C-alpha positions in Angstrom: 0.0 0.0 0.0 1.2 3.5 -0.7 2.6 4.8 2.5 1.2 8.3 1.7 -2.4 7.2 1.8 -2.2 8.1 5.5 -0.2 10.8 7.2 3.1 9.3 8.3 5.7 10.5 10.9 7.5 13.6 9.9 11.3 13.6 9.5 13.3 15.8 11.8 15.9 18.1 10.4 18.6 15.7 11.6 17.1 12.8 9.7 17.9 13.5 6.0 16.0 11.5 3.5 17.7 8.5 2.1 18.0 7.8 -1.7 15.5 5.0 -1.4 13.0 7.3 0.4 13.4 10.0 -2.2 12.9 7.5 -5.0 9.7 6.2 -3.3 8.4 9.8 -2.8 8.8 10.7 -6.4 7.4 7.5 -7.7 4.3 7.9 -5.4 3.6 11.5 -6.5 -0.1 12.0 -7.0 -2.5 14.9 -6.5 -5.6 12.7 -5.9 -4.5 9.6 -3.9 -5.3 11.1 -0.5 -7.8 12.9 1.7 -10.9 11.7 3.7 -13.1 11.3 0.6 -10.5 9.0 -1.0 -10.2 7.0 2.2 -14.0 6.6 2.3 -14.0 5.4 -1.3 -11.4 2.9 -0.6 -13.2 1.5 2.5 -16.4 1.2 0.5 -14.5 -0.6 -2.3 -15.1 2.1 -4.9 -11.4 2.9 -5.3 -8.1 1.2 -4.8 -4.5 2.4 -4.6 -4.4 2.9 -8.4 -7.8 4.7 -8.6 -9.3 1.9 -10.5 -13.1 1.1 -10.3 -13.9 4.4 -11.9 -17.1 3.1 -13.4 -18.4 2.2 -9.9 -17.6 5.7 -8.6 -19.3 7.4 -11.6 -22.4 5.3 -11.2 -22.8 5.5 -7.4 -22.0 9.2 -7.0 -24.0 10.4 -10.1 -27.0 8.4 -9.0 -26.8 9.6 -5.4 -27.1 13.1 -6.7 -29.6 12.5 -9.5 -31.9 9.5 -8.8 -33.5 10.8 -5.5 -34.4 14.0 -7.4 -36.2 11.9 -10.0 -38.1 10.0 -7.3 -39.0 13.1 -5.2 -40.0 15.1 -8.2 -42.4 12.3 -9.2 -43.8 12.4 -5.6 -44.2 16.2 -5.9 -45.9 15.8 -9.3 -43.2 17.9 -11.1 -41.8 15.4 -13.5 -43.7 16.8 -16.5 -46.8 18.8 -17.1 -47.9 22.4 -16.6 -47.9 22.6 -12.8 -44.5 24.4 -12.9 -42.8 26.2 -15.8 -39.7 24.0 -15.5 -40.5 20.3 -14.7 -37.8 18.0 -13.7 -37.5 15.9 -16.9 -37.1 19.1 -19.0 -34.4 20.7 -16.7 -31.3 20.2 -18.9 -29.1 21.9 -16.3 -29.7 19.3 -13.6 -29.3 16.3 -16.0 -26.1 17.6 -17.6 -24.7 18.6 -14.2 -25.1 15.3 -12.5 -25.0 12.9 -15.5 -22.3 14.6 -17.5 -20.3 17.1 -15.4 -20.0 14.9 -12.3 -18.8 11.8 -14.3 -16.2 14.0 -16.0 -15.0 15.4 -12.6 -14.6 11.8 -11.4 -12.9 10.6 -14.6 -10.6 13.6 -14.5 -9.1 12.1 -11.2 -7.9 9.0 -13.0 -6.5 11.0 -15.9 -4.7 13.5 -13.7 -3.3 10.7 -11.5 -1.8 8.8 -14.4 -0.5 11.8 -16.4 1.0 13.8 -13.5 2.4 10.8 -11.5 5.8 10.7 -13.5 6.4 14.4 -13.2 8.2 14.5 -9.9 10.5 11.7 -10.9 11.2 13.4 -14.3 12.7 16.4 -12.5 15.3 14.0 -11.0 15.8 11.8 -14.0 16.4 14.8 -16.3 18.9 16.3 -13.8 16.8 19.4 -13.5 17.3 19.3 -9.7 21.0 19.7 -8.7 22.4 17.0 -6.4 22.7 19.5 -3.5 19.0 20.4 -3.7 17.5 16.8 -4.0 16.5 16.8 -0.3 14.8 20.1 -0.7 12.9 18.8 -3.7 11.8 15.8 -1.7 10.5 18.0 1.0 8.4 19.8 -1.6 6.9 16.5 -2.7 6.2 15.5 0.9 4.6 18.9 1.6 2.2 18.3 -1.3 1.3 14.9 0.2 0.6 16.4 3.6 -1.7 19.1 2.2 -3.4 16.6 -0.1 -4.1 14.3 2.9 -5.3 17.0 5.2 -8.5 16.3 7.0 -8.9 19.9 8.1 -8.6 21.1 4.5 -11.5 18.9 3.3 -13.6 19.9 6.3 -13.1 23.5 5.4 -14.1 22.8 1.9 -17.4 21.3 3.1 -18.0 24.3 5.3 -17.3 26.6 2.4 -19.8 24.6 0.2 -22.6 24.9 2.6 -21.8 28.4 3.9 -21.1 30.1 0.6 -21.8 27.7 -2.2 -25.3 26.8 -1.3 -26.6 29.7 0.7 -25.1 32.5 -1.5 -23.9 31.2 -4.9 -26.6 28.7 -5.7 -29.6 30.6 -4.1 -28.6 34.1 -5.4 -26.9 33.4 -8.8 -27.7 30.0 -10.1 -31.3 29.0 -9.1 -33.9 30.5 -11.3 -35.4 33.4 -9.4 -38.4 34.4 -11.5 -39.6 31.0 -12.9 -41.4 28.2 -11.0 -39.4 25.0 -11.2 -39.6 21.5 -9.9 -37.2 22.4 -7.0 -38.6 25.8 -6.0 -41.4 28.4 -6.5 -40.5 32.1 -6.2 -42.5 34.0 -3.6 -42.3 37.5 -2.1 -40.0 36.2 0.7 -37.8 34.3 -1.7 -37.6 30.7 -3.1 -39.8 28.1 -1.5 -38.2 24.7 -1.9 -40.2 21.6 -2.9 -39.5 18.1 -1.4 -37.1 17.4 -4.3 -35.7 20.9 -3.8 -34.5 20.1 -0.3 -32.5 17.1 -1.6 -31.3 19.2 -4.5 -30.2 22.2 -2.3 -28.7 20.2 0.6 -27.4 17.0 -0.9 -27.0 17.1 -4.7 -25.7 20.7 -5.2 -23.3 20.5 -2.2 -22.0 17.1 -3.5 -21.4 18.6 -6.9 -19.8 21.8 -5.5 -17.6 19.8 -3.2 -16.2 17.7 -6.1 -15.6 20.9 -8.0 -14.0 23.0 -5.3 -11.9 20.0 -4.3 -10.5 20.2 -7.8 -9.6 23.8 -7.3 -7.8 22.8 -4.1 -5.8 20.1 -5.9 -4.8 22.7 -8.5 -3.7 24.9 -5.6 -1.5 22.0 -4.4 -0.1 21.5 -7.9 0.7 25.3 -8.1 2.3 25.3 -4.7 4.4 22.3 -5.5 5.7 23.8 -8.7 6.3 27.1 -6.9 8.4 25.4 -4.3 10.4 23.6 -7.0 10.9 26.9 -8.8 12.5 28.3 -5.6 15.3 25.8 -6.1 18.1 26.9 -8.4 17.4 24.5 -11.3 19.9 23.2 -13.7 18.5 24.6 -17.0 20.2 24.2 -20.3 19.6 27.2 -22.7 20.4 25.2 -25.8 18.0 22.4 -25.0 16.0 21.7 -28.2 12.6 21.9 -26.3 13.4 25.7 -26.1 12.4 25.8 -22.4 15.7 24.8 -20.9 14.8 21.2 -20.4 11.3 21.8 -18.8 9.5 20.8 -22.0 8.0 17.8 -20.3 5.9 20.1 -18.2 4.1 21.5 -21.4 2.0 18.3 -21.7 0.9 18.3 -18.1 -2.0 20.7 -19.0 -3.7 18.0 -21.1 -4.3 16.1 -17.9 -6.9 18.7 -17.0 -8.8 18.5 -20.2 -11.7 16.4 -18.7 -11.9 19.0 -15.9 -12.3 21.8 -18.4 -14.9 19.8 -20.4 -16.9 19.5 -17.2 -16.9 23.2 -16.8 -18.0 23.6 -20.4 -20.8 21.2 -19.8 -21.9 23.1 -16.7 -21.8 26.4 -18.6 -23.8 24.9 -21.5 -26.4 23.5 -19.0 -27.0 27.0 -17.4 -27.3 28.6 -20.8 -29.7 26.0 -22.0 -32.1 26.5 -19.2 -32.1 30.3 -19.6 -32.6 30.0 -23.4 -35.5 27.5 -23.3 -37.3 28.7 -20.1 -36.3 32.3 -19.6 -36.3 33.6 -23.2 -32.6 34.4 -23.3 -30.5 34.1 -26.5 -27.1 32.5 -26.8 -25.5 35.8 -27.9 -26.3 37.2 -24.5 -23.7 34.9 -22.9 -20.6 36.1 -24.8 -19.0 37.7 -21.7 -19.8 34.7 -19.5 -18.3 32.3 -22.0 -15.2 34.4 -22.6 -14.7 34.9 -18.9 -15.0 31.2 -18.1 -12.5 30.3 -20.9 -10.0 32.9 -19.7 -10.5 31.8 -16.0 -9.9 28.1 -16.9 -6.9 28.8 -19.1 -5.3 30.9 -16.3 -6.2 28.1 -13.8 -4.4 25.4 -15.8 -1.5 27.4 -17.4 -0.9 29.7 -14.5 1.1 27.2 -12.4 3.6 26.8 -15.2 4.4 30.5 -15.1 6.3 30.1 -11.8 9.3 29.0 -13.8 9.4 32.2 -15.9 12.0 34.1 -13.8 14.5 31.2 -13.9 13.8 30.6 -17.6 14.2 34.3 -18.4 17.5 34.3 -16.4 18.7 31.2 -18.2 17.9 32.8 -21.6 19.8 36.0 -20.7 22.8 34.0 -19.4 22.7 31.8 -22.5 22.6 34.7 -24.9 25.6 36.2 -23.1 27.7 33.1 -22.9 26.9 31.7 -26.3 27.2 35.1 -27.8 30.7 35.4 -26.4 31.5 31.9 -27.7 30.2 32.7 -31.1 32.2 35.9 -31.2 35.4 34.1 -30.4 34.7 31.4 -33.0 33.7 33.6 -35.9 36.7 35.8 -35.4 39.0 32.8 -35.5 37.1 31.5 -38.5 37.4 34.8 -40.2 41.2 35.0 -39.5 41.8 31.5 -40.7 39.8 31.4 -43.9 39.5 35.0 -45.0 42.7 36.6 -43.6 45.2 34.1 -44.7 45.6 32.2 -41.5 45.0 28.7 -42.8 47.8 26.4 -43.7 48.4 26.1 -47.4 47.5 22.4 -47.6 44.1 22.6 -45.9 41.1 22.6 -48.3 38.0 24.7 -47.5 35.7 22.1 -49.2 34.9 19.4 -46.7 36.4 21.3 -43.7 34.7 20.7 -40.4 34.9 24.4 -39.6 32.0 25.1 -41.9 29.7 22.6 -40.2 30.9 23.8 -36.7 30.0 27.4 -37.7 26.5 26.2 -38.8 26.0 24.2 -35.6 27.0 27.1 -33.5 24.5 29.3 -35.3 21.8 26.8 -34.7 22.6 26.6 -31.0 22.5 30.3 -30.7 19.2 30.4 -32.5 17.7 27.9 -30.0 18.8 30.2 -27.2 17.4 33.3 -28.9 14.0 31.6 -29.4 13.9 30.2 -25.9 10.5 30.6 -24.2 10.1 31.8 -20.7 7.3 29.3 -19.9 6.6 25.7 -20.9 3.4 26.7 -22.6 2.5 26.1 -26.3 -0.1 27.7 -28.5 -1.4 24.3 -29.5 -2.2 23.5 -25.9 -4.0 26.8 -25.4 -6.2 26.1 -28.4 -7.0 22.5 -27.5 -8.0 23.3 -23.9 -10.1 26.3 -25.0 -11.8 24.0 -27.4 -12.5 21.5 -24.6 -14.5 24.2 -22.8 -16.3 25.5 -25.9 -17.3 22.1 -27.5 -20.2 21.4 -25.0 -21.6 24.9 -25.8 -21.6 24.5 -29.6 -24.9 22.5 -29.8 -26.7 25.5 -28.4 -25.9 27.4 -31.6 -28.8 25.3 -33.0 -31.1 27.6 -31.1 -30.0 30.4 -33.4 -29.6 28.6 -36.8 -30.3 25.3 -38.5 -28.0 22.4 -38.3 -27.1 22.8 -41.9 -26.1 26.4 -41.4 -24.1 25.5 -38.3 -22.1 22.8 -40.2 -21.4 25.2 -43.0 -20.0 27.8 -40.6 -17.9 25.3 -38.8 -16.4 24.0 -42.0 -15.9 27.6 -43.1 -13.8 28.3 -39.9 -11.8 25.1 -40.4 -11.2 25.2 -44.1 
């Protein structure tokens, strides 16, 4: 069993980590294998040490949030019909939230676990961490474990969900305030919850919000870990072909969060759909909300990688200076030898290694010159933005026919 599933004894400053402990720490790196909820899932046999059994988790958690609403709405007489403006079966938001977004949030755990697990070890294998700083790097890994496993942290998240998420965010900004629904009827004193509405407000919505805010907490742990690593004087190579000093392996870490971003896109589409079909809104009214959400999510995912910008910028400046000096020395000697009569009479220019060396030096200097100050690519930005927007695309059918939509999409692509 992974020894970091539970909080273990802390090392004292006198007990430096052994090489075996450091290896085990980096091999066990995970943002999701810990915390009270994870322990509960293990004890109920809905998860194991490798986060398998994802289908069971998706089925149980999604049905816990959605199925009682179906039953209670039927008891209230709000499944279909004209008793309320928005009956349960026509509420796209609740179905997409619990049957699409929640499964994506759960699936994202397995994806993030598998794709980010090798990252800590990669820092050591690629010699990014100097030998003298390995113990400090190991402490950053263990610090991430402690925060991930914190019982107090998850209790605070639950308090935040009920204190702010339900009473403020859901009641004031998400619940429909002017339309009678299967979960509540607006009155002069506010919303009056139905029987299904009580389960929705105090079980289903908090469960969903907890899963969501728990993801934000994990991204905070990820950001904090990378920040602590960035405080170490890293061994960066300006001429590395990845053009980020050897940190290119971090550029692909953002794809691990694609399912999380798709879940946000589904939630956004669900909210828009309800307001379009039952509140008379138009898709074009949500341009600001859509752009804000895309920007927020891109900052959330790419922001942690910016912690390496100062060191990468310094490595670039140093590389330009050092390789510039080397190039200056070489080209002067090359000029003196081949253009100023410095070569021996018997040496031929054609086939000389000096020409190839000059070209190689120019290529190396060009790599340094084009070095980026963050392991972020345009392709990754486009793909992750698309992951958010794809669930919203079908709503364009409320403004045009499917044929017109396909033509416009093809026009954008081709």
